[in-house]
C-alpha positions in Angstrom: 59.8 -10.0 30.8 57.8 -8.2 28.5 59.2 -5.0 26.5 57.5 -2.1 24.7 58.3 -1.3 21.4 59.8 2.4 21.2 58.2 4.5 18.5 60.4 6.3 16.0 60.0 10.3 15.9 58.4 9.9 12.6 56.1 7.3 13.7 55.1 9.5 17.0 54.2 12.7 14.8 52.4 10.6 12.3 50.2 8.9 15.1 49.7 12.3 17.1 48.9 14.1 13.8 46.2 11.3 13.2 45.0 11.4 16.7 44.6 15.1 16.1 42.7 14.6 12.9 40.4 12.3 14.8 39.3 14.5 17.5 38.4 16.9 15.1 36.3 14.6 12.8 34.5 13.4 15.6 33.2 17.1 16.8 32.4 17.9 12.9 29.9 15.0 12.2 28.3 15.3 15.8 27.4 18.9 15.2 26.2 18.1 11.7 24.1 15.7 12.3 22.3 17.3 15.2 21.7 20.2 12.4 20.2 17.7 9.8 18.3 15.1 12.0 15.3 15.5 14.4 13.9 12.4 16.0 10.4 12.1 16.4 8.1 9.4 17.6 6.0 7.7 15.0 2.2 8.8 15.4 -0.9 7.3 13.8 -3.2 10.1 11.9 -5.1 10.8 15.4 -1.5 11.9 16.7 -1.2 8.9 19.1 2.0 6.5 18.9 1.4 3.4 17.1 3.2 -0.1 16.7 2.8 -3.0 14.5 4.2 -5.4 17.0 2.1 -8.7 17.7 -0.4 -7.7 20.5 -0.5 -10.3 23.2 -2.6 -13.2 23.0 -6.2 -13.3 24.2 -8.2 -16.1 24.8 -11.3 -16.3 22.6 -14.6 -18.5 22.8 -13.8 -21.7 20.9 -15.5 -22.0 17.5 -18.1 -25.0 17.1 -17.2 -27.6 14.4 -19.2 -27.6 11.4 -20.2 -31.1 12.8 -21.7 -29.9 15.8 -24.4 -28.4 13.7 -25.8 -31.5 12.1 -26.9 -30.2 8.8 -29.2 -32.1 6.9 -27.6 -31.0 3.5 -25.5 -32.4 0.8 -23.4 -29.1 1.0 -23.3 -25.8 2.4 -21.2 -22.8 2.6 -21.0 -19.4 4.5 -19.0 -16.4 3.4 -18.5 -12.9 4.8 -18.4 -10.5 1.2 -16.1 -7.9 2.1 -13.2 -9.7 3.5 -14.2 -13.1 1.4 -13.6 -15.3 4.6 -15.1 -18.7 4.6 -16.5 -19.3 7.8 -18.4 -22.7 7.1 -17.9 -25.4 4.4 -19.3 -28.7 4.0 -18.7 -30.2 0.5 -18.6 -26.5 -0.7 -16.6 -27.3 -3.6 -18.6 -30.3 -5.0 -20.6 -29.3 -8.2 -24.1 -30.0 -8.1 -27.1 -29.0 -9.8 -28.2 -25.8 -8.5 -31.7 -25.5 -10.1 -33.2 -22.1 -9.9 -30.2 -20.7 -8.2 -28.9 -20.4 -11.9 -31.2 -17.6 -12.2 -28.8 -15.2 -9.8 -26.4 -15.0 -12.7 -29.2 -14.4 -15.3 -30.4 -11.5 -12.6 -26.8 -10.1 -12.4 -26.3 -10.0 -15.9 -29.8 -8.0 -16.7 -28.9 -5.9 -14.1 -25.6 -5.1 -15.6 -27.2 -4.4 -18.7 -29.5 -1.8 -17.2 -26.7 -0.3 -15.4 -24.8 0.1 -18.6 -27.5 1.3 -20.5 -28.0 -1.6 -22.7 -31.4 -1.9 -21.4 -34.0 0.2 -19.6 -36.4 -0.8 -16.8 -39.3 0.5 -18.5 -38.0 -1.0 -21.8 -40.8 -3.4 -23.6 -40.0 -6.8 -24.5 -41.6 -9.0 -26.8 -41.9 -12.8 -25.6 -40.4 -15.0 -28.3 -41.2 -18.9 -29.0 -38.4 -20.1 -26.8 -39.7 -18.1 -23.7 -43.6 -19.2 -24.3 -42.7 -22.9 -24.4 -41.1 -22.8 -20.9 -42.1 -25.4 -18.1 -41.6 -25.4 -14.6 -42.5 -22.1 -12.6 -43.6 -19.8 -15.0 -46.1 -17.0 -15.6 -47.4 -18.4 -18.8 -46.2 -15.8 -21.4 -47.3 -16.4 -24.6 -45.6 -15.6 -27.9 -46.0 -11.9 -28.7 -46.8 -10.7 -25.4 -45.1 -7.4 -24.1 -44.0 -6.7 -20.9 -41.7 -4.3 -19.5 -37.7 -5.3 -18.5 -38.8 -4.6 -14.8 -42.0 -6.6 -14.7 -40.3 -9.7 -16.3 -37.4 -9.3 -13.8 -39.9 -9.5 -10.7 -41.4 -12.7 -12.0 -38.1 -13.9 -12.3 -36.6 -12.8 -8.8 -40.0 -13.4 -6.9 -41.8 -16.3 -8.8 -38.7 -17.7 -10.3 -40.4 -17.6 -13.8 -38.6 -19.7 -16.1 -40.5 -18.0 -19.2 -40.0 -14.5 -17.8 -36.1 -15.5 -17.5 -35.9 -16.7 -21.0 -37.5 -13.6 -22.4 -34.8 -11.4 -20.7 -31.9 -13.6 -21.7 -33.1 -13.4 -25.2 -33.5 -9.6 -24.8 -29.6 -9.4 -23.8 -28.0 -11.4 -26.0 -30.4 -12.0 -29.1 -30.9 -15.7 -28.2 -30.7 -18.0 -24.8 -27.6 -19.7 -25.9 -25.8 -16.6 -26.7 -26.7 -15.7 -23.4 -25.5 -19.0 -21.9 -21.9 -18.0 -23.5 -22.2 -15.0 -21.7 -23.0 -16.7 -18.5 -20.1 -18.9 -18.8 -17.7 -16.3 -19.5 -18.8 -14.2 -16.7 -18.6 -16.8 -14.1 -14.9 -17.7 -15.3 -14.1 -14.0 -14.5 -15.8 -13.8 -11.4 -13.5 -17.1 -10.0 -16.3 -19.5 -10.2 -14.3 -23.0 -10.4 -17.1 -25.5 -11.0 -20.1 -23.5 -12.7 -21.0 -24.6 -15.9 -24.4 -23.7 -17.6 -26.7 -25.0 -20.4 -29.6 -22.5 -19.9 -30.8 -19.5 -18.1 -32.9 -20.8 -15.8 -31.2 -24.1 -14.2 -33.7 -26.6 -15.8 -32.8 -30.3 -16.7 -31.8 -30.5 -20.1 -34.7 -32.8 -20.5 -37.0 -30.2 -19.4 -36.2 -27.7 -22.1 -38.0 -27.0 -25.1 -36.7 -29.9 -27.4 -35.9 -27.2 -30.3 -33.9 -25.1 -27.9 -31.6 -27.4 -26.4 -28.3 -26.9 -26.5 -26.0 -29.2 -28.7 -23.1 -29.5 -26.4 -23.8 -32.5 -23.8 -23.7 -31.6 -20.1 -26.2 -30.0 -17.4 -26.0 -27.1 -15.4 -23.6 -27.5 -12.4 -22.4 -25.1 -9.9 -20.9 -25.8 -6.2 -21.7 -23.9 -3.3 -19.0 -22.0 -2.8 -19.6 -20.8 -6.8 -23.0 -19.9 -5.5 -21.7 -17.7 -2.7 -19.1 -16.2 -5.1 -22.0 -15.3 -7.1 -24.1 -13.7 -4.8 -20.9 -12.1 -3.3 -20.9 -10.0 -6.8 -24.7 -9.2 -6.6 -24.8 -7.8 -3.2 -21.6 -5.5 -4.0 -22.0 -4.9 -7.6 -25.6 -4.4 -7.4 -26.5 -3.0 -3.6 -30.2 -2.3 -4.8 -31.1 -6.0 -5.2 -33.5 -6.0 -1.9 -35.7 -3.6 -4.1 -36.6 -7.0 -6.1 -35.4 -9.8 -3.6 -37.6 -8.6 -0.6 -40.9 -8.0 -2.6 -43.2 -10.5 -0.7 -45.9 -11.1 -3.4 -46.7 -9.6 -6.8 -49.4 -9.4 -9.2 -48.0 -9.9 -12.9 -51.5 -8.8 -14.6 -54.6 -7.3 -13.6 -56.6 -9.8 -14.6 -54.5 -12.6 -12.8 -56.5 -13.9 -9.9 -53.7 -14.6 -7.5 -50.5 -12.9 -7.1 -47.2 -14.7 -6.8 -45.8 -15.3 -3.6 -42.2 -15.3 -3.2 -40.5 -18.7 -2.6 -37.9 -17.1 0.2 -39.9 -18.0 3.3 -37.4 -16.2 5.6 -37.5 -12.8 4.4 -37.6 -10.9 7.7 -40.8 -9.2 6.4 -42.7 -12.5 6.7 -42.5 -12.4 10.5 -46.2 -11.3 10.3 -47.6 -13.6 8.0 -49.0 -16.8 9.3 -47.5 -19.4 7.4 -44.1 -18.2 6.9 -43.6 -16.5 10.6 -41.8 -19.7 11.8 -39.2 -19.2 9.1 -38.8 -15.5 9.3 -35.0 -14.6 9.9 -33.9 -10.9 11.5 -32.2 -9.4 8.8 -32.7 -11.8 6.0 -33.4 -9.7 2.5 -32.5 -12.3 -0.4 -31.5 -14.3 -2.7 -32.7 -17.0 -4.5 -34.3 -20.5 -4.1 -33.9 -23.3 -6.2 -35.6 -26.8 -6.7 -35.6 -29.6 -9.3 -36.0 -33.7 -8.7 -32.2 -33.9 -9.3 -31.0 -30.7 -7.3 -33.4 -31.4 -4.3 -34.1 -28.3 -2.5 -31.5 -25.2 -2.7 -31.2 -21.8 -1.1 -28.6 -19.0 -1.2 -29.5 -16.6 1.4 -28.1 -13.5 2.6 -28.7 -11.1 5.9 -27.6 -8.3 7.5 -27.0 -7.8 11.4 -24.9 -5.2 13.2 -23.7 -4.0 10.2 -22.5 -7.2 8.9 -23.9 -8.9 6.0 -23.4 -12.8 5.5 -24.1 -15.0 2.6 -24.9 -18.6 3.1 -25.7 -21.4 0.6 -27.1 -24.8 1.3 -27.5 -27.1 -1.4 -29.6 -30.8 -1.6 -32.1 -30.2 1.3 -34.8 -32.9 1.6 -37.7 -30.5 1.6 -38.6 -26.9 1.2 -38.9 -26.4 4.9 -35.7 -27.9 5.7 -33.7 -25.5 3.0 -34.7 -22.9 5.4 -34.4 -24.5 9.1 -30.7 -25.5 7.8 -30.1 -21.9 6.2 -30.9 -20.7 10.0 -28.2 -22.8 11.5 -25.8 -21.8 9.0 -26.7 -18.2 9.7 -26.8 -18.4 13.5 -23.5 -20.2 13.4 -21.8 -16.9 11.7 -23.7 -14.4 13.3 -23.2 -15.9 16.9 -19.4 -16.4 16.6 -17.8 -14.0 14.4 -17.7 -10.4 13.9 -16.0 -7.9 11.5 -13.3 -6.1 13.4 -10.7 -3.4 12.0 -7.2 -4.8 13.0 -5.3 -1.9 11.7 -5.8 1.4 11.5 -5.5 3.7 8.4 -2.1 5.5 8.6 -0.4 2.6 10.6 3.4 3.1 11.4 5.0 -0.2 11.1 7.5 -0.9 14.0 11.0 -1.1 12.6 9.8 0.5 9.4 9.1 4.2 10.8 11.2 5.9 8.3 12.9 5.1 4.8 16.3 6.6 3.8 16.0 9.1 1.3 19.0 10.1 -1.2 19.6 13.7 -1.9 16.6 14.9 0.8 16.8 17.9 3.1 16.6 15.1 5.9 18.0 11.9 5.1 14.9 9.9 6.2 11.1 10.2 5.5 8.4 9.3 7.6 6.2 6.1 6.2 2.5 5.1 7.1 0.2 2.7 5.7 -2.3 4.1 3.0 -5.6 2.2 4.3 -7.0 0.0 7.3 -7.5 -3.3 7.3 -10.3 -5.5 8.4 -10.4 -9.1 8.8 -13.1 -11.7 10.6 -12.4 -12.7 14.0 -13.9 -14.7 16.8 -16.7 -12.7 18.5 -15.2 -10.8 21.5 -11.4 -10.8 20.4 -9.6 -7.9 21.3 -6.1 -8.2 20.3 -5.6 -10.6 17.3 -2.8 -12.0 16.5 -1.9 -10.5 13.0 1.3 -11.1 11.2 2.9 -8.3 9.1 5.4 -8.6 6.6 7.1 -5.3 4.9 8.3 -5.0 1.3 10.0 -1.7 0.4 11.1 0.0 -2.8 14.8 -0.1 -3.8 16.4 2.4 -1.9 18.4 3.5 -5.0 14.8 4.6 -6.6 14.1 7.1 -3.2 15.3 10.1 -4.2 14.2 13.7 -3.1 12.1 15.3 -4.1 9.4 12.7 -3.1 5.7 13.9 -2.8 3.7 13.2 0.0 1.5 10.0 -0.2 3.8 8.5 -3.0 4.1 4.5 -2.8 6.9 3.5 -1.6 6.5 -0.1 -0.5 3.6 -2.5 0.5 2.7 -4.0 4.1 1.0 -7.6 3.7 -1.1 -8.5 6.9 -2.3 -12.2 7.6 -4.5 -13.5 10.1 -6.0 -17.0 10.8 -8.5 -17.6 12.9 -7.5 -20.8 15.7 -9.0 -23.9 14.3 -9.8 -22.7 10.9 -7.8 -23.7 7.7 -8.4 -20.6 5.7 -5.7 -17.3 6.1 -7.1 -14.0 5.8 -4.5 -11.8 4.0 -4.5 -8.1 2.6 -2.0 -6.1 1.1 -1.8 -1.9 1.7 0.8 0.3 0.1 3.3 1.6 2.3 3.3 5.7 1.5 5.4 8.6 2.4 3.7 10.5 5.5 4.9 13.6 4.4 7.1 15.6 1.6 10.7 14.6 1.2 12.5 18.0 -0.1 15.6 18.1 -1.9 18.3 19.6 -0.1 20.3 22.6 -1.0 23.5 22.2 -3.1 25.4 23.7 0.2 23.9 21.0 2.4 24.7 18.4 -0.3 28.3 19.5 -0.5 28.7 19.6 3.3 27.0 16.1 3.4 29.2 14.7 0.7 32.4 16.1 2.8 31.3 14.5 5.9 30.7 11.5 4.1 34.0 11.3 2.5 35.9 11.9 6.2 33.3 9.4 7.9 34.7 6.7 5.4 38.3 7.8 5.9 37.9 7.9 9.7 36.6 3.9 9.3 39.6 3.2 6.9 42.1 4.6 9.6 40.3 2.8 12.5 40.7 -0.5 11.2 44.4 0.1 10.9 44.8 0.2 14.5 
């Protein structure tokens, strides 16, 4: 038999009072909360509901393997410059002789000097001894000749002229070897991991004028990946590069019997040239060829199609023609299988982090959104790529009103990996306040403090029973 314990009169009074107090407390916070917080659905900049939940998986066409292309080169790489995504890689990190692709660094640094005001395109250059003694591709400059920076630059970009290249290098830095120091320092800043230069031209040491050979040992080397990185800096930092790289032919002097012909047979404009139309490639507008007996035939190419630019590098092809036919395979692989897609719009709302708590605010929370959109390379035709999201917010103790709109309160990292490819694409954007978080008045803060006090008391009493 069970018995109920009889409460004393004192205990009965205490329990009755407690129940009454709890009933009053339950009524007060409910009204207070309704007055202080209004819940609204999270929206994007366009005013439509947004979520960062992982989309349903969508089947996409299988990306062909690099092996299926049957590339007849020693190394190759294909990248998209805005995302940095590597779409194709074949021995891409192997350092090799780059031949005249070395001149891309000289072109970059000369353009930098012009853009900074150190040089001007119409500035006269007096040719020195080193330039006049260059071998290989050249325009036969003599010591004391005078030409403008622009004339020499075109001779370098179009005709791959070693003498014009050295003349420009000496103009920038005083001597070719001082310029080489600048080349190597710039390569490090660009993140080129294997690149090492001994001259401005790409010539082998034995082919340099003996008097001007560097004392340090070694030869110029650069991997296909490093060449692609260098090309990326050219097309992004100097978008007007095509002013020079698309010149099909150029007559350096009035007395010259023949103009120099651009070594780049793949220029789109060559589609109407009988000798080159078989190699002309839609949208191709650069960048630099190279050839020595040690390097074989090399080519850094870049082309634009449907608003997307790709950069390709092939090294060690066995003929002039093959460096272009293999480049076509590489570029076709990129344009046929990939596209750039905005996977997250600007001002996106992150599911689960639609708001953040604010101390001393008129409202207890503030809406937050991303400050920028996110673009990734995806297989062509992909509708809903599988994007992963990681959110890191600022220390809650630092979020104290007033907080201005668009204030940084955290960051969001998006990652995406194309199925069957090793590289993971990643981009981090800021998490910002979507509105101003105003500071609450003293009376509201007082009432909130009282409510918090009784809320804590209620929790403590509840735990007694």
